N, C-alpha and C positions, 0 to 999 in steps of 0.2 A: 699328758696328765702328770701333774706334780702331786704324787701320792706318797705321803710320808707319815710315819708314826713318830710322834715327838713326846717324850715324857715331860710332865710338868709336876711341880711340887709347890704347895703353898708354904711360905716361910713359917717356920715353927712347927710344921706338921710332919709326922713320920710317914704319911700316906703319899704314894706316888700314883698319879693319874696319867692319862695320855690323851693327846689329841691326834686325830687322823685327818689329814688334809686331802681335799679333792679340789684341786685348782687346775683349770684348763691351761695348757701350755700357751705362753705368749707367742703370737705368730703374726708376721706382717700380712699374712693372707686373711687373718681374722682380726681386723683392727678393733672390732667391738669388744674383744677380750682384753684390751689394754687396761681397763678398770671396770669393776663391777661390784654389785652388792654381795655380801657374804652372810651366810646363816650358820650360826653355831647350834648344832643339833644335840639335844639331850635325850637319849633313849629312855624308855621306862623300865620298870622292873622292881617296883615297890622298895626302892633303896636297898635291895638285896643283890641285884645284878643289873647289868645294862643289856637290854634286848637287842639281839642282832636284827630282828625284824623291823626295828625302828631306827636303824643306823644306816648301813650302806644302801639299802633300797631307797631310803628317803634321799640320801645324797645324790644317787643317780638321777632321780626325778627332778631334783632342784637344779642339777647341772643343765638338764635339757631346757630349763626355763630361764637360763641366763644368770644363775647364782653360782658363786663359789661357796664351798661348804667345808666346815670343820666339824667333825663328829667328836664329841667329848665323851670319853670313857671315864667317868668320874668315880671318885671313891664312894663305896657303899658300906653298909654295916660290916664291921663294928665302927667304922668312921661315923662321926656324928656332926650335926650342924655346928658351925657353919662351913665345914671343910669343903663339901661339894659345891656350895654356893660360891666360895672363894675360888674354886677351880674354874667355875664359869667366868669369873672375873679375869683369871689368868688367860683363858681362851680368848676373851674379848681383847685383852691387852695384846696378845700375840697377833691377832688379826690387824690391829692398828699399828703395831711397831714392826712386825716381820712380814705380815701378809701383804703389805703394800708393795713389796718387791715382786709379788706374784699377781699383782693386779687387783688386790682388794681395795675397794673404795672406803677410806676411813670414815666417811660421813654416812655410810650405809652398812651398819653392822647390826644384825638381828639375831635373836635367839628363837629357838623352836624346841618344844618339849612335849613328851607323850606320857600321860598317866603320872607316875611319880616324877618322871622327867619334866612333865608339865608343871608340877609343883616346884621343881628346881628352877626352871626358867622363870616362873612367876615370882618365886622368892627373890631371885636376882633382880627382877624388874621392880620389886618393892624395896629391896635392901641396898641396891647398888650405890645409892647416894649417901648411905650412912658413913660417917667418918672412919669407922674402924675398917671398912673394906679397902679404901685407898691407903690408909695407914699401914695395914698389914702387908700389902703388896709393895709399898714404898713408891707409889706413882701418883700423878695428879688425878683427881676425881673425874675430870671430864674425859680422860682416856678410857674410862670404864663405862661410859653412858651407852646403854642399848638404844638403838634408833627405832626399834619396834620388836614385838614378840608374837609368836604363834603358839597357842596353847591347845593341845589336842587331847580331848577327854581327860582334862587335868584333875589331879588331886589338888583341892584348894582349901577346903575347910578342915578344921581339926576337932570339931565337936559333933553335933548331929550331922549326919550324911558323910562323915569322914570315912576315908579308907584307913582304918586304924593301924593296920600292919605297916603301911608306908610311914606313918608318923612315928610309930614305935621304933622302926628301924632307923629313922632319921635322928631320933633323940636318945635312944638307948636308955640308960638308967635315969635320965632326966625327963622321961616321958610325962609322968604325972605332974611334975613341977612346971614344965615349959610348954606343954602342948598348946595352950591358949595362944602363945606367941607365934605359932605356926598357922593360925587362921589367917590366910593371906588376904581374904576379903576385907579384913580389918586394918590392913597395913597399906592399902592403896593411898598414894599421895599424888601431888602434882608432878612428881618426878617419875611416876610409873609411865612406861612408854606406851604408845599406841598399840592396841592389842587385837589380834584375830583369835577367836575362840570357836571350837566346834566340839560337839558331843552328840551322843545318841540318847533318845528318850528311854530306850530299853536297857541301857547300860545297867547291869545288875551288880557290878563290882564297885565302880566309882559312880555314884548316883549323879544324874544330870543337874541336881541342885548345886553341885560344886561350880559348874559353869554359870548357872543362873545367878548365884550369889556374887561371883566375880564380876559378871556383867553389871549387876546392880551397883556394885561399888565403883566400877569404872564410870558408869553414868553419873553417879553422885559427884564425882570429881571432874566431870566433863573431859574424860580421856577419850580420844578418838578410838572407835572400836568397830568391829564387824563380828557378828555372832550367828552361827548356824547350828540349829538343833534338828537332827534328822530323826524321824519317827522310828526307824527300824535299825537294828544292829546291836550287837553286844559290845563288850569292852575289848580294847586292844586291837582295833581293826587295822591300824597302820595305814597302808595305802588303800585298803578295802578292795583289793583286786587279787587275782590269782597268784601274783608274785609273793605276796606276804600272807596269804591265807592258807591254813592247813586243810580247809574243806570249803565246800560251796557256801556255807553259812557266812563266811567272811568276805564273799564276793558281792559287793553292793554297788552297782554302777552310780547310783545317785550320790552315795556317800563319797565315792572315789573322786568326785569333782572338787572335794575340799582343797586339794593341793593347787589346783588352778586358781581357785578363789583366793587362797592364801597368798600365792605368788602375786596375783593382781593387786591385792591389798598392800603388800610390802612395796610394790613398785610405785604406789602413790605417796610414799613417805619420803 
């Protein structure tokens, strides 16, 4: 296992984030490991912290399904937009420029985010083609293209049904002025990547309407998507099994199938 922690910094920012790699060793005994898809994982945490429950346990499950994984420990409050989003761009750039040495397929680089990390992944999916992203990093735009994204109980909207603490942490003092810009359902374009979404109808913290609004926006732009709404379960389920649950209420076998479905979706891209 090539397991390294690598600091990254966006040009012009005082913030330092880090990426943690989970790459299988290249071995002649396992030729299928010569090149494979990679997922950049953005844990949740309301832009106040990055959750351990949505980091290494997710990486371990993705590894068993044939993916290489980079977990992004991005900058949180008091860092404000677009710092974390640009850090996702740095992680994608790393996969395409350095990760190829470890078997990462540069044509199959995906993002995955949970809750506020879902907002981060989705904002990258909506903003990556904006000129300022490539200009800030000093790279060609196509190096930053996400080939697909997985959004898990994501924060999407910034008005009705918003998780306001996440948006406030993301924008800081600019919250009142800029929060409308963070309504990601309004920013979907033809450059938004194919998307897998899942949510629970009972989510009492980030309402399911976040996913429903994103799905409607994707459909309007004819973006390939797969959407799963499970009737039971609260917020922050992660793998929805005993590994990531603090009690039995977070162990939901039907919901736990999401990772198999998401992996299957990404392998169609």
